[in-house]
C-alpha positions in Angstrom: 152.6 131.4 100.9 149.4 129.5 100.5 146.9 129.3 103.4 145.8 125.8 104.3 142.0 125.4 104.0 140.2 123.7 106.9 136.8 122.0 107.3 133.7 124.2 107.4 131.3 123.9 110.3 128.7 122.3 107.9 131.2 119.7 106.8 132.1 118.8 110.4 128.4 118.5 111.3 127.8 116.2 108.3 130.8 114.0 109.3 129.7 113.8 112.9 126.2 112.9 111.8 127.5 110.1 109.6 129.7 108.7 112.4 126.7 108.8 114.8 124.5 106.9 112.3 127.1 104.3 111.7 127.7 103.9 115.4 124.0 103.4 116.0 123.8 100.7 113.3 126.8 98.9 114.8 125.4 99.0 118.3 122.0 97.6 117.1 123.8 94.9 115.2 125.9 94.0 118.1 122.8 93.9 120.4 121.1 91.5 118.0 124.1 89.2 117.9 124.4 89.3 121.7 120.7 88.2 122.1 121.1 85.5 119.5 124.2 84.2 121.4 122.2 84.2 124.6 119.4 82.3 122.9 121.9 79.6 121.9 123.2 79.5 125.5 119.6 79.0 126.8 119.0 76.2 124.3 122.3 74.6 125.3 121.2 74.6 129.0 117.8 73.2 128.0 119.6 70.4 126.2 121.7 69.7 129.3 118.5 69.6 131.3 117.1 67.1 128.8 120.2 64.8 128.9 120.2 64.9 132.7 116.5 64.2 133.0 116.9 61.2 130.6 119.8 59.9 132.7 117.8 60.2 135.9 114.9 58.3 134.3 117.2 55.5 133.2 118.5 55.2 136.8 115.2 55.5 138.7 112.5 54.7 136.1 110.7 58.0 136.9 111.2 61.7 136.4 109.8 62.5 139.9 112.5 63.7 142.1 114.8 64.9 139.3 114.4 68.5 140.6 116.2 67.7 143.8 119.8 67.5 142.7 122.7 69.3 141.0 121.8 67.7 137.6 118.6 69.9 137.7 120.0 72.9 139.5 123.0 73.5 137.2 121.2 74.1 133.9 118.3 75.9 135.8 120.7 78.4 137.4 122.4 78.9 134.1 119.2 79.8 132.3 118.2 82.1 135.2 121.5 84.0 134.8 121.0 84.5 131.1 117.3 85.6 130.9 116.6 86.6 134.5 113.9 83.9 134.9 113.9 80.3 135.9 112.7 77.8 133.3 109.2 76.4 133.6 109.1 72.6 134.1 106.7 69.8 134.9 107.6 66.2 136.0 105.6 63.0 136.3 106.5 59.3 136.6 106.9 58.9 132.8 106.9 62.3 131.2 108.5 65.7 131.6 108.8 69.1 129.9 110.9 72.2 130.3 110.7 75.6 128.6 112.3 79.0 128.9 111.8 82.5 127.5 114.3 83.5 124.8 116.6 86.5 125.3 115.8 87.8 121.8 112.0 87.8 122.4 110.5 87.7 125.9 107.1 86.6 124.5 108.6 83.4 122.9 109.4 80.2 124.7 111.7 77.3 123.7 110.5 74.0 124.9 111.9 70.4 125.2 110.1 67.3 126.5 110.6 63.6 127.0 108.7 62.8 123.8 111.4 64.5 121.7 109.8 67.9 121.1 112.4 70.6 120.7 111.1 74.0 119.4 109.0 77.0 120.1 106.3 76.1 122.6 105.4 76.0 126.3 105.6 73.4 129.0 102.1 72.2 129.9 101.6 71.2 133.6 98.7 68.9 132.8 100.2 66.8 130.1 103.9 67.2 131.2 104.6 67.8 127.5 105.4 70.7 125.2 102.6 72.4 123.3 103.7 74.1 120.1 103.3 77.8 120.1 99.7 78.7 119.3 98.5 75.1 119.6 95.8 74.0 122.1 97.3 74.0 125.6 100.1 76.4 124.8 100.6 79.6 126.7 99.2 82.8 125.3 99.1 86.4 126.4 96.7 88.1 124.0 93.0 88.4 123.7 90.6 86.7 121.3 92.5 84.5 118.9 95.8 86.4 119.3 98.6 84.0 120.0 96.5 80.9 119.2 96.0 78.8 116.0 93.5 76.3 114.7 90.5 78.5 115.6 91.2 78.4 119.4 91.0 81.4 121.7 93.2 82.6 124.5 91.7 82.0 127.9 91.9 85.2 130.0 91.3 83.0 133.1 94.3 80.7 132.5 96.2 82.4 129.6 96.2 79.0 127.7 94.9 78.5 124.2 91.6 76.7 124.7 91.8 77.0 128.5 88.9 77.4 130.9 86.7 80.3 129.9 88.1 80.6 126.4 85.5 81.3 123.6 84.6 78.2 121.7 82.3 77.0 118.9 83.0 73.3 119.4 85.0 70.8 121.3 88.0 71.1 119.0 88.5 74.7 120.3 88.9 73.5 124.0 92.0 72.1 125.7 90.4 72.3 129.2 86.8 71.3 129.8 84.1 70.9 127.1 82.6 73.6 125.0 79.5 74.8 127.0 76.1 76.1 125.9 77.5 79.6 126.6 80.3 79.0 124.1 83.1 78.9 126.7 85.5 76.0 127.5 84.4 74.4 130.7 81.1 76.4 130.4 77.5 75.9 131.2 75.9 72.4 130.9 79.2 70.6 130.5 80.2 67.5 132.5 82.2 68.4 135.6 84.8 65.7 135.0 86.4 68.1 132.5 86.4 70.9 134.9 84.4 74.2 135.0 85.4 77.7 134.1 85.4 80.3 136.8 83.1 81.2 138.6 81.0 78.1 137.6 80.8 75.2 140.1 79.7 71.7 139.8 76.0 70.8 140.5 74.6 67.7 142.1 73.8 66.5 138.6 77.6 66.6 137.8 77.0 69.5 135.4 78.8 72.8 135.5 76.2 75.3 136.6 73.7 72.6 137.2 71.2 72.0 139.9 72.6 73.0 143.3 75.8 74.6 141.9 76.9 77.8 143.7 75.9 81.0 141.9 75.9 84.8 142.3 72.7 85.4 144.2 72.8 89.1 143.2 72.7 88.2 139.6 69.0 88.1 138.7 69.9 86.7 135.2 71.4 83.6 136.7 74.2 83.5 134.1 76.1 81.0 136.4 73.3 78.5 136.1 72.1 76.2 133.3 68.5 77.0 134.5 69.2 80.7 134.3 67.8 80.9 137.9 69.9 81.6 140.9 68.0 81.2 144.2 68.8 84.4 146.2 68.1 82.7 149.5 70.5 79.8 149.0 73.0 81.2 146.5 72.5 78.0 144.4 71.2 77.2 141.0 67.7 75.9 141.0 65.1 74.7 138.5 62.3 76.1 140.6 
C-alpha cells in the first residue's frame, strides 16, 4: 500500500498567505467601488437639489425661501445620510449654489450653481456661486499656496483662497478686500469698503488701520496701524 502524501506546514502557510493577500486586494477594490457609488449618489442628490431650485425660481422668481420645504429637505437629507454631513448652500434672489464633500475624498467638494457650474468646487456665501477648486474664493484647508491656484494663498482666518489675511503681492491675489501695504488681503492702508482682515478695524479716514482705528495698545510696534503708532491711552491708531 502507498501512503497518501499531505501538505507540509510551509505549503499551508504559503497558501494561507496568498489567500490573505487576495482577500485584502478584493476588500480594497470593493471599498473603492463603494465610495465611487456613494459619490454618484451624492451627485444625483445635488442634481435633484438643482432641479428643485430651478423649479422654485420659475414659480416664485427668487431662490429665497427654497430651503423651507420638502423639495429642499429631501436631497439634503439624502446627502447627509451618505456622507454624514449636510451640504453647504447659499441662496439669494437671483443666484444659488450648493456643494457637498465626496465620500471618496473628504477634502474634495462637488458643487452646482444657478449659472450652470457642475464640478469640483465650493459654494461661496458671498457670490452665491461655485468657485472651482483652487480658484479665488474657493475653500482651502492648507497653508501658504496649498490648495490654491493662480498665485493666491490660503487665508488662515477664513480658509478661503485669497480671503482676508491671505498673503498677496497684488490685487489679483485677493478675493476679499484689497492687497494692503503689509501684503495681506484686506490689510493695512486698504479702503474699508472691501473689508479688513482681523484684527484690523476701519479708521475715520475709511482706511483699514487708519487714523482712529482700534489697535492693540500693548503693541509698541503698532502693526495694526498704517502710522505704525498705537496710542496706549486710547487704544487707537494715531498720527501723533
